[in-house]
Each structure stands twice: as C-alpha cells, then as structure tokens.
C-alpha angles and dihedrals in degrees: 000000000000090000095048091046090049092049092053094046094050094041088054089048091051091049091052090050094048093050093069113119128185128186135164148189128203092280107024143043123205126198125192130184143151118258120236096232102031138052089222117102122242117229128189127177128194126186110224091221088059101050110121101179138018110193143149128242137194117215109216091222090057097049114153119174115253090009103117096193144003102194145039121219121206103193127196134159089253100043148342125232119205117202122194104207095201092075095047135065112258093230091055091055092045089055093050089049094050092049087053092048092053092058102029111026089156090064090068104089098137113089089204092065091050091049089051092053089050093056100268129148092037092141089074104025110036130195114259 
C-alpha cells in the first residue's frame, strides 16, 4: 500500500512539473502551470522591460552533485517566473535569455546565467 501511494504521489508531482508551459513575444513572457492543490491553472506574466533580475537557483530538495542550479528565475516587481530547465529544450531557453539580455542587460548579474548562455554547463545539460 505504501509503495502504491508513493507511486501515485510522485506520479502526480511529475505530472505537475511537466505541465509547465512558457511562451513569449518581443515584449512579454507568459508562464502557465497546474497548481498542486487545485485544478485551476496558475498564470504568471512578466514584461521584458520590467525584469530586474535574471538568476539561477538550486532547490535543496532537488540537489544533484555537480549540478549548479535547477531553475531560472525571471524577477520583476509585478511577478516572478520560475523556469525548470529540465522540461525545456536548451536552445529554447537560450533564445529567451538572449531576448531578455538584448533589452535588459543590467538584469544579468548572475555569472551562471551568462555562462549558460555562452554554452556552459553542457556536461549535465546537453544540446539536443
């Protein structure tokens, strides 16, 4: 019973994680995901011109040795978008980061983000 309950719980968590969708235009980024405790979808929107910081983070529960981060954070005064790179193509996220960098280069204070954009961290997240 414990094994079945664990499988259902982790399967549900995985479903929530893979349901994340992000898309953007030249001026705005949208993020949609399912909520863990509600069937209503969560939506976040950030205007590219209002982004104050682009950084990476590593959630303690997702710690993997030699993996420096597990998420990107796009921070603005109105909202924050969290992107889990493991569910997106690397090229797609590099394009998004380059678009943001063109309009808000001062928001890129984290050296890990700049290294990622230059092709770094390919040992744990390869190109497709």
